[in-house]
C-alpha positions, 0 to 999 in steps of 0.5 A: 573515480577515474570513469565517466558515465555520459548521459542525455536529458531529452526536452521533458526529461528528467535529470535524475543522474547524480552521485549522492552522499550517505543520508544524513539522519538526525533526531529531532525533539522538541518541547512537549506540546498539546494539540487540538485537531479534529479527527479526519472525516475523509479517507483521502490525504489530511495534512496536520502540522504537528508541534515539532515541524512547526518548531522543527521549520522555524529552526530551519528557516534560519539555519545556514545551509553548508555548501559542502562538496566532498564525500558525495561518492555514491553513485544514484541509480534511476532505473525508471524513476524520474526522481531522486528519491529516498523516501521511506518511512520513520517512526519518530520524527527525523530530519533527513538531508543529502548532497547531490551533484553531478556536471552540464557539458554545455557549448556555449554560455546558457540560462535553461530552465527547469521545473524543479518539485520537491516535498520539502527544502532544495538549495541549487549551486552551480559552478558553487554560486547558489543560483536557487533555494526553493524550500516549500515544505509541504509534507509528502505534496510535492510543489514546483516551480519554474526555476533558470540555471546558469551555465557557463561554456564547457563543464558545469557542476550542478550540487544539490542539498535536498531535506525534510522531515520525516513525520512516520511516511516521508515523501523525500526527493526531489525532481528536475524536469529540463523545460527548453527546446535543447537536449542536456548532456551531462555526465558522472563520474563513475569508479568502474569502466564504463562498459561494465556499469553498463551491463550490471545496469542494464541487468538489473533494469530488465530483471523481473520475476515471472509471478508476483506471487508465487504458491509453490515450486521454485520463485524464479527470477527472468534474466535479460538477454544480454550480449556480454557472457555473464557468470556472476554470483548475486547477492540476495537481500530480504526485506532489505532496511529502507535507505534510511537506517535507524534502530526505529521499529516502523511498526510492522513487526512481522517481518521474518528475518534472513541472511543474505545469500548467493544465487549464482548466473550464467548468460545461458540460463534465462531462469534463476532460482532465489529459492522455494516456497516450503523454504522460504517464510514472509507474512507479506509483500517480499522486497528483494534486492539484488545484488550485482557485484563489481571489479572493485568489490562492490555491489549496484542493487535493484529492488523488486517485489515478490510474494509467496503463499505455501498454501499447501502448507496453511491448508492444513491448519484449517481442516477442521470444521468446527470454529473452535478448533480452527481456533485453537489450531490458529493458536497454536501456529502464531504461538509458534511463529518466530517473530518479535510480534506481540500477537506471537507472546500474547498466543503464548501467555493465552496458551499457557506458554509465558517467555522467559525471555520476553523482554529481549524477545520482543523487545522491538514491540515494547520500544514502539511504544516506549518510544511513542513511535508510529502505530504503537497503538496497533500494539498497546490494544491487544496487550492491554485487552488480553491483559484485562483478561487473562491478568492471572496468566501473564507472569510477574514481570510481564505484569510490572511491564504491562503496568510500566508501558500504560502508565507512561504512553501519551493517550491523546493530543490533549495530552502533552508529547514530542511525538508524531503519532499519527492520533486522525484516522478512524482507526488509530481514533479508535485504538487510543481511545481502546487503549486509554479505556483499559489502560485507565481501568486497569490502573485506576489509582495510579498517576499517568505521567504524561497527562498527570490524570488519575486512572479512573479519570482516563478511563471515564475520559476515554469511555465518553470518546468511545460512545461518541466514536460508535455514534459516528461510526453506525451513522456513517460506516467506514471513513476507508471504506472496505479496506483490507489494509485498515478493516484489520487495525478496527478488528484489533479494536472492536476484539480487543473490546468485545474480549474483555470491556468492563462496561456492557454499553461497549462490549455491546457496541463492540459485538454490533461492530463486529457483525456489521464488519463481517457482513462487510467481509461477507458483503464483498468475498470474492475468491478468498478474500475481500474483492472490492474498492477500498478507501485506502490501499497499498501495493502490499495488499493488492498483490499479496492477498491471500496473506493479507489479514482480511485473508486470514480472519475468513479462514477461521471463520468460514473456511474460505479464506487463505490462512497466514502468518498475518495474525494481529486482528486473528490473534484475538478473533482465536482467543476471543468466543466470538462467531460471526452470523450463519445469516452471512454465509448465503453472501458468501456461497453463491451457487451457480446462476445465482448472483449478488447484488450491493450498493452502498454508502460509506463515510461522511463523503458519501463514497457509494460502493457497488458490487455485482458477484456471482459464483464466477466473477466479481465486479465493484467499483465505486461510483460518481466519486470524487471525479477527475479530481486528485486521489489518494490511495482511493482503490476504485475498480477491482475484478476477480475472476475464478476462485482462486484470489486472481484479481486485476484492477484499473487504477491512473498511477501517482508516480512512475517507480514501480514499487515506491513509497508514495501514496498513490504509488504506481499500482495503488491508489489514482493520481486522477480519479475516474468517474464510475458508472456500473450496471450490473457486470458492465462497468464505465470508466471515464477519466480525465487527467490532469496536464501535468499527471502522469500521461496513461493509465493501467490494467494489473495483468497477473498472467500467471495465473490466466488461462489467456490472454488475447489482444483484438484491436483496442479490446483485450479479453481475458479466461480464467477458469469459466470466467471471462473479461473483455476490457475496452481501452479508447486509446487502445494499449499494449502490454508492456513487456520490459523491466520490473512490470514485464507482461503484467501492465497494460498500458493505454496512453493519454489524457483523456480514457474511455474503459469499458468492462464487461465480466461474463462466464462460461455458464453465461455464454458458453464458450470463451470463444463464442463470448468473444465473439458476443464482443466483436458483435456489439457494434461499441462507437466511442467519442469525445465523452460519449460511448454506445454499444449493443450489448448482447445481454441488456441491449442498447447502453449509452455513456452520454454527459456523464450519465448511463442509459441502458435502453434509453433509460438512466441508470440512477444510484439510490443506495444509503449507509444500510447494508440491504444487499440482494440476492438474485436468483437465476439471474445468471443464464 
């Protein structure tokens, strides 16, 4: 490479300009062993050392890592990321290895301090000399070390080797932070002239979609203004493979496949279309890889995300008044989908249309079970439960396949194995027990190859485990409370048992669990989806709510949600004769002037959830939960405005990459958890961020859904239909106007924050202008850990010493594990 890209790393900046090798991917297999670990009773991070990890590390620490300085010729483009990051997801255990290198220019011989952070192992050579070995291997949790690197005068080559073991999700990265007071200058060789490279990188960095979700019309990218004239054909790839490509399925089997295509751009066009909503299909948030063509025939690429929901198309499927007809429509639609999803096969079998080429067409689902890949239990439960209910509808070859899969599976950690399936959360434990229960019941005389038990033994063991699981569940509710990600997985289990459990006791427990879950959904329903706080969340759930599984369930059950392609629990619901209780409908359909308030605990950690909602808006928060501690995927504050799934939230990002793979991520979860207080339509958040945390909080702002956004000092006023929101940021804020998050981020910088939120509506206060006037006159004052105002609705409001006072009365929270919402009539006036 004859060209150079020079760079500068400021003090406290990250060294992230590197060339990299291909990522070497090696399958890791060890002897099969049993384990003795309990199921997690928390929604947070839970570390389990699998036998495969112990054996891997034992071998790894005795291994000589070679110095390799060839084949390192791919340019790493960090964009906003401060790390060299190839985080991914692999269903079965694999080792990832990579070499990267860069060049530092020094005007003198010097030792420079860096903060090195990684989750795996790193080795650093400078000019061929090994200077640092750091191998914490703290799975998915970054560990830091202050190191010194010695540079000679002139050009210095830094070569880094980093590796890790992928057990399902893997945070595979390293970060080098410059701790010196001086800037660092360096370069990397690049294969094209610098001017061409800079134009391409700048273009991709500034590119963004003009919406995060499209319901009709064209899907448009906003192109940046660049001095150089651009006349290019961009290559578009939808739902590309992760950085690591292999033949193992990651458990997400609802992705539609597309061929690459090209779109032409001209410098004079500020927006370019990649297609229309009615021509593209997705089953969730869609990753779009944009390739910018280079003169050497290669492409510079960037991945950004969007969601589409063909509202007119899907609405037609749920026009029926009858639940049974809606179920029937759903099944016929699911059966027609061109997906390798086991539920497509089950819908066809139920309808009497078994697929003659099922082994080929649904191989990825079967392979996930056969290889004992993570989330295989998500596939096994639907298959076994429908088989138990309707065995006679399965062709002979399919019956043989079900038997083969069932008797060769590993059902729990007391059976020997070397997989890394996740057993230890409440939803996975439930599904493993159900799989074992049905497999044992269906094949009682067979000897199961992993456990060496008879099917009858498996059945009785699983039945006892299920009874214990439900005992804990009815005492504490959901550990991963209200989660739009994991309630659907629990529903797979509940519907699976309700369909065909051979024991009336178990079927009754499942029926009770369904009623309980639908009550939670009804209480937290707003705007067509589950609008609440969530024990676990991901960006793809938060930004793609109309495409979520709960929205689908709501649509089939009550015509209140969004029918879509997310078919896992919905298929079982449609096959079953289950009908949600009619008494839940008033929780969802609130008349003008009425409201619902619900406070209740969930999980052994006593997550205290609070929601206040009316027809125009919903405000939900997590009260006094793990305040000022490191967070995970907890979604602690949620706002819903209007009737069409317009969600806003506030969080502290867990990583700086806009759509990264870490947990917590930029938009989902919290790096540090705030203290929150709420009283009806008013909430206060108090963040105390750690010194080494990302130094800002932010609010998600879906501007394309909003009618008006007004900035006034530290206040921001938002209007959607007849609903209003006022948000006050004690440190002020700015609306980001560059790159993939353009105009959808309200960012507030600093380590300590107080945020005040107030919801209202035209029914309550009249015009949006009057709402602003009322808020501007609340005489708000804030100081260190204290805030006070005169709320136009409630009177004196004070937050002091981590307590909230309304008219000098301390607000207390006395809810328990019982779901007992309060319907409040005539309070919204």
